[in-house]
C-alpha positions in Angstrom: -23.4 60.5 -14.8 -23.7 62.7 -17.5 -25.1 66.4 -16.9 -26.5 65.0 -13.7 -29.1 62.6 -14.9 -29.6 60.4 -12.2 -30.6 56.7 -11.9 -34.4 56.5 -11.3 -36.2 53.7 -9.5 -39.8 53.3 -11.2 -42.7 54.4 -9.9 -45.1 51.0 -9.9 -43.3 48.3 -8.4 -42.4 45.2 -9.7 -44.8 43.3 -6.9 -47.7 44.7 -4.2 -46.9 44.1 -1.0 -47.1 40.7 0.5 -50.7 41.6 2.5 -51.8 42.9 -1.1 -51.2 39.7 -2.8 -52.0 37.9 -0.2 -55.6 39.8 -0.7 -55.8 39.1 -4.2 -55.3 35.3 -3.8 -57.8 35.0 -1.0 -60.2 36.9 -3.6 -59.7 34.2 -6.3 -60.0 31.4 -4.0 -63.6 33.1 -3.2 -64.2 33.0 -7.0 -66.0 34.8 -9.7 -66.3 38.0 -11.1 -66.9 39.7 -7.5 -64.0 38.4 -5.8 -61.7 39.5 -9.0 -63.6 43.1 -8.0 -62.5 42.6 -4.7 -59.1 41.7 -5.3 -58.9 44.9 -7.8 -59.8 47.2 -4.9 -57.1 46.2 -2.8 -53.7 46.9 -4.9 -52.5 49.7 -5.1 -54.2 52.8 -7.6 -51.2 52.2 -10.2 -51.4 48.8 -10.3 -55.3 49.0 -10.1 -55.3 51.1 -12.9 -53.4 48.9 -15.1 -55.7 45.4 -14.2 -58.6 47.9 -15.8 -59.7 46.2 -19.5 -58.1 49.7 -21.2 -54.9 49.0 -19.8 -53.9 47.3 -23.6 -50.9 46.9 -24.9 -51.5 47.5 -28.7 -53.5 50.4 -29.6 -55.8 51.0 -32.5 -54.3 51.5 -36.2 -52.0 54.6 -37.1 -52.5 56.4 -40.2 -51.0 55.1 -43.1 -47.3 55.8 -43.1 -46.5 58.0 -45.8 -42.0 56.2 -46.1 -42.0 52.8 -46.1 -38.9 50.9 -46.3 -37.1 50.3 -49.2 -37.0 47.0 -50.1 -34.1 45.7 -52.0 -31.6 43.3 -50.6 -28.2 43.2 -53.0 -25.6 43.5 -50.8 -23.5 40.5 -50.3 -23.1 38.5 -46.9 -20.1 36.7 -45.4 -20.7 32.9 -44.2 -18.6 33.5 -41.2 -17.4 36.8 -39.0 -14.8 36.9 -36.6 -17.4 38.5 -34.2 -19.6 36.0 -34.1 -16.9 33.1 -33.7 -15.2 34.6 -30.8 -19.0 35.3 -29.5 -19.8 31.8 -29.8 -16.4 30.8 -28.4 -16.4 33.5 -25.6 -20.0 32.3 -24.1 -19.3 28.2 -24.7 -16.4 28.9 -22.0 -19.4 29.7 -19.5 -20.4 27.4 -17.1 -23.3 25.7 -17.4 -24.2 25.7 -13.3 -28.0 24.8 -11.9 -30.4 24.8 -15.4 -33.4 26.3 -12.5 -30.7 28.9 -11.4 -29.5 30.4 -14.4 -32.8 31.2 -15.5 -34.5 33.6 -18.2 -32.5 31.7 -20.9 -29.1 31.6 -19.5 -28.4 28.0 -19.8 -30.4 28.0 -23.1 -27.5 30.7 -24.5 -24.7 28.9 -23.1 -25.6 25.7 -24.7 -26.6 27.1 -28.0 -22.9 28.6 -28.3 -21.6 25.4 -27.6 -23.6 23.7 -30.2 -22.5 26.7 -32.5 -18.9 25.9 -31.5 -19.2 23.0 -31.5 -17.5 22.6 -28.1 -17.8 20.0 -25.0 -20.4 18.7 -26.9 -21.4 15.2 -24.6 -21.6 17.4 -21.4 -23.6 19.8 -23.3 -26.2 16.9 -24.7 -26.2 15.1 -21.0 -26.9 18.3 -19.4 -29.9 18.6 -22.0 -30.8 15.5 -20.9 -30.4 16.0 -17.3 -32.5 19.2 -17.2 -36.1 19.9 -16.4 -38.4 22.8 -16.8 -37.9 25.5 -14.0 -41.0 27.4 -14.3 -43.9 28.5 -16.7 -44.2 30.9 -19.8 -45.4 34.4 -19.6 -45.4 37.6 -17.5 -43.4 36.7 -13.7 -44.7 39.0 -10.7 -46.9 37.9 -7.6 -49.6 36.4 -9.7 -47.5 34.2 -11.4 -44.3 33.7 -9.4 -42.6 30.8 -11.8 -42.6 33.0 -14.8 -40.7 33.5 -17.8 -39.9 30.4 -18.9 -40.6 31.7 -22.2 -36.9 33.3 -22.0 -35.6 30.2 -21.8 -37.9 28.2 -24.7 -37.3 30.7 -27.1 -33.8 29.8 -27.3 -34.3 26.3 -26.8 -36.6 26.7 -30.1 -33.9 27.4 -31.8 -31.4 25.4 -31.1 -34.1 22.8 -31.6 -34.5 23.9 -35.3 -30.6 24.5 -36.0 -29.2 21.3 -35.1 -32.6 19.2 -34.6 -31.5 17.2 -37.6 -27.8 17.2 -37.0 -27.1 14.2 -35.0 -23.3 14.6 -34.5 -23.9 17.4 -32.6 -27.5 17.2 -30.7 -28.0 13.9 -30.4 -31.5 12.2 -31.2 -31.9 11.6 -27.4 -30.8 14.9 -26.0 -33.4 16.0 -29.2 -36.3 13.8 -27.9 -36.0 15.4 -24.3 -35.8 19.1 -25.6 -38.6 18.8 -27.7 -41.2 16.7 -25.2 -40.1 17.7 -22.1 -38.6 21.3 -21.9 -40.5 22.6 -24.8 -44.1 23.0 -22.7 -45.7 24.7 -25.1 -47.6 23.0 -28.1 -51.1 22.8 -29.7 -54.3 25.4 -30.7 -53.8 27.4 -27.6 -53.3 31.3 -27.7 -52.7 33.0 -24.4 -53.4 36.9 -25.6 -53.7 37.6 -21.7 -50.9 37.8 -19.1 -51.3 34.6 -16.9 -53.4 33.8 -14.0 -54.9 37.7 -14.3 -58.6 36.8 -15.2 -58.0 37.6 -19.1 -58.2 41.8 -18.1 -54.4 42.3 -19.2 -53.3 41.6 -22.0 -50.2 39.8 -22.0 -46.7 42.4 -23.3 -45.5 42.0 -27.1 -42.3 40.3 -25.6 -43.7 37.4 -24.3 -46.7 37.0 -26.8 -43.8 36.5 -29.4 -41.7 34.2 -27.0 -44.6 32.1 -26.0 -46.7 31.5 -29.0 -43.8 31.8 -31.5 -42.2 28.9 -29.7 -46.0 27.0 -28.9 -46.0 27.5 -33.3 -42.6 26.9 -34.3 -42.9 23.4 -32.1 -46.2 22.3 -33.7 -44.3 23.3 -36.7 -41.5 20.6 -35.8 -44.4 17.6 -35.0 -46.3 17.8 -38.4 -42.8 18.3 -40.2 -41.5 15.2 -38.7 -44.8 12.9 -39.0 -47.1 14.1 -35.9 -49.9 13.9 -38.3 -52.6 15.2 -34.4 -54.6 17.8 -36.1 -53.5 19.8 -32.5 -50.2 20.3 -34.3 -51.6 21.9 -37.4 -51.3 25.3 -37.4 -53.3 26.2 -40.3 -56.2 24.1 -38.4 -55.8 25.0 -35.1 -56.0 28.8 -35.7 -52.8 29.6 -34.0 -51.3 30.9 -37.9 -53.6 32.7 -37.9 -53.5 34.9 -34.4 -49.8 34.9 -35.1 -50.0 36.2 -38.6 -52.9 38.7 -36.7 -50.3 39.9 -33.9 -48.0 40.8 -36.4 -50.5 42.4 -39.3 -51.6 44.4 -35.8 -47.7 45.8 -34.4 -47.0 46.5 -38.5 -50.2 48.9 -38.5 -50.3 50.2 -34.8 -46.2 50.1 -34.1 -45.2 48.3 -30.8 -46.1 49.2 -27.4 -43.1 48.5 -25.7 -41.4 50.7 -28.2 -37.6 50.8 -28.1 -37.8 49.0 -24.8 -34.8 48.1 -22.3 -34.5 45.6 -21.9 -37.3 43.7 -23.6 -36.7 44.8 -27.0 -33.8 42.4 -27.1 -36.2 39.5 -26.3 -39.2 40.9 -28.6 -36.3 40.4 -31.4 -36.1 37.0 -30.6 -39.2 36.0 -30.7 -39.5 37.2 -34.2 -35.7 36.0 -35.5 -37.1 32.6 -34.2 -40.3 33.0 -36.7 -38.4 34.7 -39.7 -36.1 31.9 -39.5 -38.2 28.4 -39.4 -41.8 29.4 -39.7 -44.3 28.8 -42.9 -43.6 31.5 -46.0 -46.7 33.5 -45.1 -45.5 33.9 -40.9 -42.0 34.4 -42.4 -42.7 37.1 -44.5 -44.7 39.0 -42.2 -42.3 38.6 -39.4 -39.4 39.8 -41.4 -41.8 43.4 -42.3 -41.9 43.8 -38.9 -38.1 43.1 -38.6 -37.5 45.2 -41.6 -39.5 48.5 -40.6 -38.1 48.4 -36.7 -34.5 47.9 -37.7 -35.2 50.7 -40.3 -36.7 53.1 -37.8 -33.5 52.1 -35.9 -31.3 53.4 -39.0 -33.3 57.2 -39.3 -33.0 56.9 -35.4 -29.1 56.0 -35.1 -25.4 57.3 -36.4 -22.9 54.8 -36.8 -24.9 52.5 -34.5 -25.1 54.7 -32.0 -28.6 55.0 -30.6 -30.5 57.6 -27.8 -34.1 57.6 -28.3 -37.0 57.5 -26.0 -38.7 54.7 -25.0 -41.3 52.4 -23.0 -40.5 50.2 -20.3 -38.2 50.1 -17.8 -38.2 53.4 -15.5 -35.0 51.8 -14.0 -33.0 52.3 -17.2 -33.4 56.1 -17.3 -30.1 56.8 -16.0 -28.1 55.0 -18.9 -25.3 57.6 -21.0 -24.1 54.8 -23.4 -25.2 55.8 -27.2 -24.4 52.4 -27.8 -25.6 50.1 -25.0 -29.6 49.0 -26.4 -30.5 45.6 -27.3 -31.2 46.5 -31.2 -27.3 48.0 -31.5 -26.1 45.0 -29.9 -28.4 42.6 -32.5 -27.4 45.1 -35.6 -23.5 44.7 -34.7 -24.1 40.9 -34.7 -25.5 41.3 -38.0 -23.2 43.6 -39.7 -20.2 42.0 -38.7 -20.9 39.4 -41.5 -20.3 42.0 -44.2 -18.7 41.2 -47.1 -16.8 45.0 -46.5 -15.5 45.8 -43.2 -17.5 47.9 -41.1 -16.7 50.0 -37.9 -18.4 48.6 -35.3 -18.5 49.5 -31.6 -17.8 47.2 -29.0 -20.4 45.1 -26.9 -21.1 46.2 -23.7 -21.4 42.6 -21.5 -25.5 42.5 -21.7 -25.3 43.2 -25.2 -23.4 39.5 -25.9 -26.5 37.8 -24.6 -28.1 39.1 -27.7 -25.2 39.5 -30.5 -25.0 35.6 -30.0 -28.7 35.2 -31.3 -28.5 37.5 -34.1 -25.5 36.2 -34.8 -26.7 32.7 -35.0 -29.7 33.3 -36.7 -30.4 34.3 -40.9 -31.6 37.4 -40.8 -30.0 40.2 -42.8 -31.1 43.7 -42.7 -32.0 45.2 -46.2 -29.9 47.4 -47.8 -31.4 50.6 -46.8 -31.1 50.0 -43.1 -27.0 49.5 -43.6 -26.5 52.6 -45.6 -28.4 55.0 -43.1 -26.6 53.7 -40.4 -23.3 54.9 -41.8 -24.4 57.8 -44.3 -27.3 60.3 -44.1 -27.0 60.9 -47.6 -27.9 64.6 -48.4 -30.5 64.6 -45.4 -34.0 63.8 -44.1 -36.2 64.7 -41.7 -38.8 62.4 -40.2 -41.3 61.6 -37.2 -42.1 58.5 -36.0 -45.7 57.7 -34.2 -46.2 55.2 -31.0 -49.8 55.6 -30.5 -51.7 56.9 -27.7 -50.2 57.9 -24.8 -46.8 57.6 -26.6 -44.1 59.4 -27.2 -42.8 59.9 -30.6 -39.3 59.8 -32.2 -38.4 62.7 -34.4 -34.7 62.8 -36.0 -33.2 65.3 -38.6 -29.8 64.0 -40.3 -27.4 66.1 -42.8 -24.3 65.1 -44.2 -22.4 64.1 -40.8 -25.0 64.8 -38.5 -28.0 63.4 -36.5 -30.3 65.3 -33.9 -32.3 62.8 -32.1 -35.1 64.3 -30.3 -35.6 62.7 -26.6 -39.3 62.3 -26.4 -41.8 63.1 -23.0 -43.0 61.3 -20.0 -46.6 60.4 -20.1 -47.4 59.8 -17.0 -46.7 57.0 -14.4 -48.9 54.5 -16.3 -47.1 55.3 -19.1 -43.9 53.7 -17.8 -41.3 55.8 -20.6 -38.4 57.3 -20.2 -38.2 60.5 -22.0 -34.2 61.3 -23.0 -32.5 64.4 -23.9 -32.3 65.9 -27.2 -28.4 64.6 -28.9 -26.5 65.8 -31.4 -24.4 63.0 -32.6 -21.7 64.1 -35.4 -19.1 61.9 -37.7 -17.3 60.5 -34.8 -16.8 57.7 -32.5 -18.2 58.7 -29.1 -20.1 56.9 -27.3 -21.2 58.5 -23.8 -24.1 60.9 -23.6 -21.3 63.4 -22.2 -19.1 63.6 -25.1 -22.5 64.4 -27.6 -24.0 68.2 -27.2 -27.2 67.5 -25.6 -30.0 69.2 -24.0 -33.0 68.8 -22.1 -34.9 70.7 -19.0 -36.7 71.8 -17.1 -34.7 70.0 -14.0 -32.6 67.2 -13.8 -35.8 65.3 -13.9 -36.9 63.4 -17.0 -40.7 63.1 -15.4 -40.8 66.7 -16.0 -39.5 66.9 -19.9 -41.1 67.6 -22.8 -37.7 66.9 -24.8 -39.8 66.5 -28.4 -38.4 70.0 -29.8 -36.7 69.3 -33.0 -37.3 70.3 -36.3 -35.2 70.3 -39.3 -32.1 71.1 -38.4 -33.3 73.1 -35.0 -33.1 71.8 -31.6 -34.6 73.6 -28.8 -35.9 72.4 -24.7 -36.6 74.8 -21.7 -32.7 74.0 -20.2 -29.4 74.4 -21.0 -27.5 73.0 -23.9 -24.5 70.6 -22.8 -21.0 71.3 -24.8 -18.6 68.6 -24.5 -15.6 69.7 -23.1 -13.7 69.1 -26.4 -15.1 71.8 -28.6 -14.3 75.0 -28.2 -16.2 78.0 -29.7 -14.9 79.4 -33.0 -16.8 82.6 -32.7 -19.1 83.9 -30.2 -20.5 86.7 -28.4 -23.0 87.3 -26.0 -25.8 85.3 -27.4 -24.4 82.5 -30.0 -21.5 80.3 -29.9 -20.3 78.7 -32.6 -18.3 75.4 -32.9 -17.3 73.5 -35.4 -19.0 70.5 -36.1 -16.8 68.7 -38.8 -15.6 69.1 -42.0 -17.9 71.8 -43.4 -20.5 71.5 -40.2 -21.1 74.8 -37.9 -23.4 74.5 -34.7 -25.1 77.4 -33.2 -25.5 77.4 -29.5 -28.1 79.5 -27.6 -27.5 78.5 -23.8 -29.0 79.6 -20.5 -31.2 78.2 -17.8 -34.3 77.7 -18.4 -33.2 78.0 -23.0 -31.4 76.0 -25.0 -31.2 76.5 -28.8 -29.2 74.4 -31.2 -29.2 74.6 -35.0 -26.7 72.9 -37.6 -25.5 74.4 -40.2 -24.0 73.0 -43.4 -21.5 74.8 -45.5 -21.5 78.5 -43.5 -18.7 80.6 -42.6 -18.6 81.1 -38.7 -18.1 84.6 -39.1 -20.5 85.4 -41.1 -23.1 82.8 -39.8 -22.6 84.6 -36.1 -23.7 87.9 -37.9 -26.3 86.7 -39.6 -28.0 84.8 -36.6 -27.6 87.9 -35.0 -29.8 90.3 -38.0 -32.2 86.8 -38.2 -32.9 87.0 -34.0 -32.4 90.5 -33.0 -33.7 90.3 -29.2 -32.7 87.5 -26.5 -36.5 87.5 -25.2 -38.2 86.4 -28.6 -35.3 83.6 -29.2 -37.7 82.2 -25.8 -40.4 81.4 -28.3 -39.2 81.9 -31.6 -36.3 81.3 -34.1 -35.0 82.6 -37.5 -32.8 81.0 -39.7 -30.7 83.3 -41.3 -31.7 82.8 -45.0 -35.3 83.9 -43.6 -37.7 80.1 -42.6 -38.9 81.3 -39.1 -39.8 78.4 -36.3 -42.3 79.0 -33.7 -42.3 76.9 -30.5 -43.8 76.4 -26.8 -41.5 74.9 -24.5 -44.5 74.6 -21.9 -45.8 72.3 -23.9 -48.3 69.5 -22.4 -46.9 66.2 -22.7 -49.2 65.4 -25.7 -48.0 68.1 -27.7 -45.4 68.5 -30.2 -43.1 71.3 -28.9 -43.0 73.1 -32.3 -45.6 75.6 -33.2 -44.8 76.5 -36.6 -42.3 76.2 -39.7 -42.3 79.2 -42.1 -45.7 80.6 -41.3 -47.5 77.0 -41.4 -49.1 75.6 -38.0 -47.5 71.9 -37.5 -49.8 68.6 -36.7 -48.6 68.8 -32.6 -50.7 65.9 -31.5 -48.5 63.1 -32.2 -50.7 60.7 -30.9 -52.2 60.7 -34.1 -49.1 60.8 -36.2 -48.3 57.4 -38.9 -46.0 55.2 -37.8 -43.8 56.8 -40.6 -43.6 60.0 -41.8 -41.5 63.0 -43.5 -39.1 63.9 -46.2 -36.3 61.3 -47.0 
């Protein structure tokens, strides 16, 4: 693993001990609010805090964004994709095995791939007819040990809507079994809380979108195919309004599970089903959410390399791949349909699971997303807020580079992983060790506030890692100058407790080294301020509290450091 950032096990166990679980069950059997309080009293303190009403997944609306997704969709997309065909056929070749033991949509994805590839159709339909639900929907855990069936039902929903009216592929008998037996959620119920928690724990976004999206789309299928029961009318039963409210909340307050590893892949699955098959109002709202999250991804990535902070799961803190995120897998699948060839990364094994869904469904990103992925234009500086107790995303980009802030850990209950600040250049490297990065203090992300990014500048309370392939073209005892690409110079000051990295388009290395010395005459001052040769001064506090932006001032102007109150998206673009 690069630079001593080891994998870290979560400080929050997936489950309490057997004794704690037994005590919880006994308290529930005793019944009533008193029994619930007794149960809460015996679980571990971190879990007890999670059960309080304040532990919600959606925060209040953030200030309005000053930037929005440019709406045009004029790009041409092909109907076929070589990558998609390869994914379908390779996934179709997998063994189905036991429906229940595959779990979390494993069987469903193989079934979907076989139907998409038109392979082994007889066996596939027979398998569907023999399958039985292996669990229940909603977050799994000690309080809901048979949960997570919505991972399966979401993919089965995709199968129903793609092939339900294609009897040559999905037989009517298999379709009816899938619809009435395997898709278990229907009617007007809407479960906002995680199962078996007494309504005290709000369900996570990925489970809400998968469970309630599948319920909604089963109702919609039944109604569109002649079932007039009021319980299947999504408008009359209130389910459509609840889904629209959920989607509107995400648009105004953002995702709690931002950039989540691995849950963003399942959040996108739920949204893609709604965008493809729901009513016009729900489709439009789901598309707006998808467009916004993909626009943020495009701003925070370069050539499909993305390395932001994220919430859930802490076990993924040791990831060093710049392309392993599941949103990258979806983006790769969508872009494989581009009319003109694009340079796409190789999908990691787990990413294929999500690329399969992206390739199967009709959503394609808007023009601005596709352009920004590969062309940063004249440059931008943007800040993305994630609300109370969140970690901001901060990006500075220009021709040939992207500076990406690593964010900040907000304590055990935040389940936020801070990452190193990274500098991505116009190349094809895909590992953390291959890019300039900085983080600190220590190698423990829990101690980091890596929000120290301003336009063309980054700072952290630790040294700068310089990839082995780079050699300084100019240097002195304070600064090292590196060539970052045609017309792009990088200035690095690095010592154990301080790392500075500044980007200079179109500069001369000899002149830059001299100018940096004149603008920053003492090394002591660099611990809290940096002045660009053109005169702009930045000040910063590398010991900032976890709820404050590291940057203090720019050109003498105080900066808004309270990123809990930042808009969803703001800056200069």
